[in-house]
N, C-alpha and C positions, 0 to 999 in steps of 0.2 A: 502450579498455582501456590499462594501464600500458604504456609504452615507455620503456625505459631502457637504458643500457649496463650491463655488469657493473661497471664503474668506479662509475658511479652507484648501483648497488644495494648495492655494498660500503659506501657511505656511509649508506644507509638501514638497513640491518641489521648486525648484528656478524658479520664473516666471519673465519675463521681462517687462510685460506690466501691465499697470493699470486695475486691475479687479473690482474696486470699482462700475461701473454701472451694474455689474452682481454679485455682492459680495454674495448677498443671494440665487442665483441660486443654486439648489439642484441637484447633480448627483447622480445616483442609478447604480452602477456597471459601468464597462468599456467594450469597445468592439474595436476590430482592423479590423472587417469585415462587412461592410454595410449590406452584406446579412444576417447577424445574429443579427442585430442591434435591440436592445428592447427599449422601451419608457423610458426616463430619464438617458439612458447611456452617458458616456463620450466617445466620439470618438476619437481614437488615430490613426493618420495617420502615415504612414512611407514613407521616400523618397527612393523608390527603384530604380534599375539601369532601369528597363523597364517600372514601373508603379509607379507613385507618388500618395500616397493616399491622399494628400492635395486636389486634384481636387474633391474628393467626400465629403469634409467638409460641403459645404453649403447644399447639398442634404441630409445628413446625419442629420442635424439639421432641416431641412424641414421634415424629416420623424420620428422625435420624439426624437432625441438625445438631451439632455439639454446643451451640449456644446461639445468643442473639444480642444485638443491640436493643436499647430502649431509649426513648427521647424522655428527657427528664421532666417535661410538662405534662406528659400523658399519666394519668392516675393508675394506682393499683399496680405497680410492676411487681412481677412474679419473682421475688427475692430468693424464693427457695430453689429457683432454676439457675443455670449458668447464664447470667446476662451481664452486659457492660452497660450501664446508664450513662449516657452522654447528654450534652445539652441540646444537640440536634443531629438527627441519624443521617441526613444527608451530607452534612460538613464533615461528620465522623468518617463517612465512607471515603470522601475525597481526601481527608486528611491521612488516612489510612494508606490508601492508594499513593499519596505523594511520598509518604515515608518509605513504603515499600520499594518504590521507584528509586529512591536514593540508596538503598541496600543492595540493589542488584548490580552486578557487574554486566552491563549490557549495552548495546548501541540500539538508539531509537531513530527510526525514520519516520517523521510526521508528513501526512498526505493531506492537502486540502484543495479545493478547487471547485467551480461551480458545476462543471460536468467532468466525468472520467475519474474521480478521485477513487471509487472503489476499483475501477479496472486497472488504475495504476497501482494500487496497494497490491491487487493480486499478481500483477507482473513483477513488481519488485520483489515480492515474496518468493515466487516461482524461481527468480534469477539467483537470489542471494541463497536460496536454499541448496544451491549447488556446491556451496562452501561452508555455509554455517547451519546451526539449529535456530530456525526461525518460527516465530509465532505471529499472527497478524489479527487485527480487529475482525471478529466474526460478525457476520450480518450487519445491521446499521447500529451497533453498540459504539457510537461516535460522538456522543453527546456529554452533558455535565455528569450523566449516571453512567452512561456505557462505556465511556473511556475509562473511568476509575475501575469498572468491573473488569474491562480488559487489562489493565495494569495488573490487578490482582489475580488474574488468571494466568500470568505469565509465571512459567516454571523457572526455577533458579538456575538451571544450566542452560536455558535459552541464551543465544548469543546475541541475536538481533530481534526486535520488535518492529513490526511496520503497523503504525497506527493511523487510521483514518480519523480526521477531525472535521466534523460537520457544523453548521451554524445557521441560524436564522436572524440574528441581530448582532449588533456591535457588542464587542467584549467577550463574546462566546469563545472565540478561537483564542484569544489571550489568555483566558482561563485555562483552556485546555493545554496550550503549548507550555505554559508556565508549570502546570501539573506535569506533564510527561517530559519536559526538557529534552526535546530531540537533538540529536547530533546531526541530522540531515533534516531539512524541511523542504517540500516540494508544494508548488503551485501549480496545478494542471492547466488551468485557464481561468479567465473571467467571462462569466456569461450573464444571463439575465435571472437566473434562479434567486427568489428572495427580493426581487424588486419592489414587491409589495411591502417588505419590511425597512429595505435599505434606500429605496428612492431612486437610485442610479447606479450605473455600471460603476461610476467613480467610488460611491459608496461601498459597492462590493468589493472592489479592489482594495480599498482601504482596510475592510473587515478581514479578507483573506490574507493581507499582509501581516496582520496581528501574529500569524504563526512564527514570524522572525523573533518576536519578543521573548520567547522561550528557548531560542536556540543556544546551544551551549558554546563556551568561549572556543574559537577556532572551528565554529560548526559551518556546514555548508548549505548553502541556500540555492536551490535549483528552481528555476522558473521558465515559463513559456516566453522566450524573447520576442516572438512575433507580436505580443500584446503591447500596444503603446502605453496603456494606463499602468503597466509594470516597468517598462523601459523608462518612461519618464520620471520615475520615482527612483532612480538608480543612486542618487545622492544619500538616500536611507539606508543603503547597504553596505557601509564602511566597516561595520563591526564584525563582519564574518565573510568567509570565502563565498564567491558566487560563480555559478555556471548556468548558462542558457541553453535551452534547446527550442528547436522548431523547424520550420519548413526553410526559412531564409537561411544564407549562407553566412549571414552576419553572426550567427548564433555559434556557440562553442561546440555543439553537436548538432547535425543536420543530415537528412537522407540524400544520398547522391542519386538513388534510384529507388523506385517502388514499382514492383510487378505485382498486379492483383491476381490472385488465385482464387478458385472456388471456395477453398477453405481458409483463406488467410492472405497473408502478404509476404512476399519475398523482398528484401530490401538490403542497401547497403548504407553504411554511414561514413562521413569524411574521416573520421578518426580511424577507421579500420577498413579502408576501401576495398580489400582483396577478400574479405570475408562476407559470405552470402548468410544473412540472418533471416529466419523464417518466423512469422509471427501467427499462430493458428487461430486468429480473429480477424474477422472482416473489419475494413475501414482504414483510410490513411490516418485518420484522427487517433486510432490505436496505436499506429506506427510512431506517431508523435508520443503518446503516452510511454511508450516503450523506450524512447530516448532518454526520458528523465529516468527510468530504472537502469538503463545503461550507465549513466553518470553516476548515479548512486553506487552501483555495483563497482565500477572502476575504482571510486574514492575508497571503498571497503576492501580493495585488494583482490578483485576478482580477475581472472583472464578474460580475453575476448571469447576464448573457446568455452569457458564455464559459462559466460553470458549467452552464447549461443544455444547451448544445451538448455539453459533455464528458460529461455523464451519458447523454444520448440515443445517443452514439457508444460506449457501453461494449460491452467484449468480456470475459468473465470467463475465469479460468484453467479448466482442464478439470475436469469432474465436479463443479462447483459450480452447482447449480440450473440446469444445462443443461436446455432445453426442445427434445426431438426429436419428430418426425413418426414414428409407430410403425406397426405392421402394424395393418390392419383399420381404419385412421383413428384409432388410439389417440394419446394424447399422453403422452411418457415423460419424467418429470422425473428426471434423472440427478443425485443429490446423494450420490454414492458415495464422495466424497473421504474423508470422515470424519464421525463421529458423537459426540455427547454427549448426556446427557438433555435439556439445554437446546435444542441445536439440532435435536435429533430430534423434541421437542414443538413446536417453532416450524414445522418442516416439516410436520408432521401438520395443525397448524392452518391453515396455508397452504392445504394441499390442500382441507381441509374446507370453506374459504370461497371456493373457485373457482366462482362461481354458474353458468357455463356447462357445468360438468362435472356430468353426469348420473349417470355410474357412476364411483365412485373406488375404487382398490385401492391397497394399500401392500405393499411387499417390504420388510422390516425386518431387517437383521442384527445381531449383536453389537456392542455398544458397549465398547470394550476401555478398560484402564488407569483403571478407576473404583475400584479399591481394595475394602476389605472390605465396602462397600455395594452391590457391583456387581449382586448379584440384586435387591434391592429398587429399585434405579434401573430394572431392566428391568421389573419388575412394575408400577411408576408409569406408564411408557409405555404398557403394555397398557391400564391402567385409563382412560387419557385418549381412546382410540379410541372414537368415537361411531359405533354401529351405524346410526344413522339417516343419516349422511353418508358413511360407508365401507362398502362392500358386501363386500370381501373382505380378509382378513389374511393375508398369507404371511410366515413368519419363516425365517431361515436362521441356522444355529449353535446351540451348546448354551446361551450366555446368552439368546439370542433366543426361546427355548423359553418363558422366563418371561414375555415379552410375550405370547405366544400364551395361555399359562395364563390371564392376567389378562384378557385379551380375551374369553375364553370365558365370563367372568363376566357379559357383557352381549351377546355375539353368540351367534347358534345355531351350533352345533358345525360345521355344513356350511359355514360362511363363514370359518372360521379353519383354517389349514393350517400345519404346521411341518416343516421339512426339515433334514437333515444332508448331503443330496447335491444339488448345485446342479444338476445335469441333471434330476433327478426334479423339483425345484421348477420349472424352467422348462418341463417337459412339463406339470405340472398347471396352471401359470400360463397356459400357451397355451391349454389347454382351456377355461378360463373366460371367455377374451376373446371376446366377441360382436361388439365393435366401439364405437369412440368413447370407450372408457374413458379415464380420466386415472389413470396409474400412478406412484406416487411409490417411487423406489428408494433407500435410504438405509441405510448402516451404516458401521463404522469400516474405515480403509484395509486393515487385514488381512483382511477379509472378501472383498475383491475383487468387489464386487457389478456392477462394470462388465461382467463376463461376461454377467450377465443383461440388461444394457442391449443390448449388441451383438446379443443374439438377438431383440430387440424392435423395434428402430428398423428402418426401410425402408431398403433398399439405395440 
């Protein structure tokens, strides 16, 4: 993490007060939440509409912070304490991260996409860790505040950082990528998330492509070549190197074969056809995510054997295709972190193709932030559910009712259930479990379907 004196900080960002009384005070990392404060942190308060973080500055310093920022227009700064007065604390955080990034001798891999960016971040990190000291974005620290905090958490001896970049509107990815200055940029896919804000998949593609605007000279852009919206913009990719991945053999890297296992996928790729690779995560789409990681790893000098070992040791972030042993011998697939039509359909297809699953059930929640076509997107999901492969459908939420409505066009009514009360759903689901079922649980983050998972997995 960043370790600098107040005197050094005053040279990295614009400070308007005299810091000489605290010039040699050393900070170790930054914090924006006093509940997560660690000894030696620089506390950074924000002036919000409802809560002003400046009122916690004195307590933060009493509780171990080495000092704090203070926004100039906030009255009564505690000048007897080690504070740095700046014009705007949010901008100061970002400027500090930008400066610290420029001082680090490090390679940056930036990852964005409508779906799969966190999984891809995890895969890239696991693979690169076979050769380098690697840090990654933790949790969802992928926005205008989270990414600067992530950069400032990087250790100076770290060799590679894998940074996730999220967005909800135009310009956000451009801001993040110009701050991080990645050496490698990855777009996992273009889906429907944030249609409410961006209006169309074309708009989403343009927003995701902003990641290339911060790409370093001679940087590498890796994208899903099966996506026409990215392929047709090829003329924009002349200022950097480009590699594509995907299912189609027109890509630079593609799978020659994929064998589905109960705990992951065994596959080979065109660039190393003799090497069997194992990814301990379910779903063909995660194999595609691993292809992006392979390209990045090869560019950073890893051997195919190192890549193989990194894939096999993968541990994903929570609630992303987590496979649990459940009650009565069931297998619970917890993919409850988020959902869009693309990821929902892919997860359902994955479940339907698990050969050892004799009985399959789905618990599907609302998909949020889909804009004016949200109802039709939920109907589409309901229509792809196959009654010959899935025995029971449970939905939770007002929008997910549309999934149930369309599922009933093909399913008998006694195999489709919809709920607005989570406890009632859990009770009904438990009543249908006889033993050894495979159960997929998926919905948008706001639906908190992990509550259902907790009730089903074994203690």
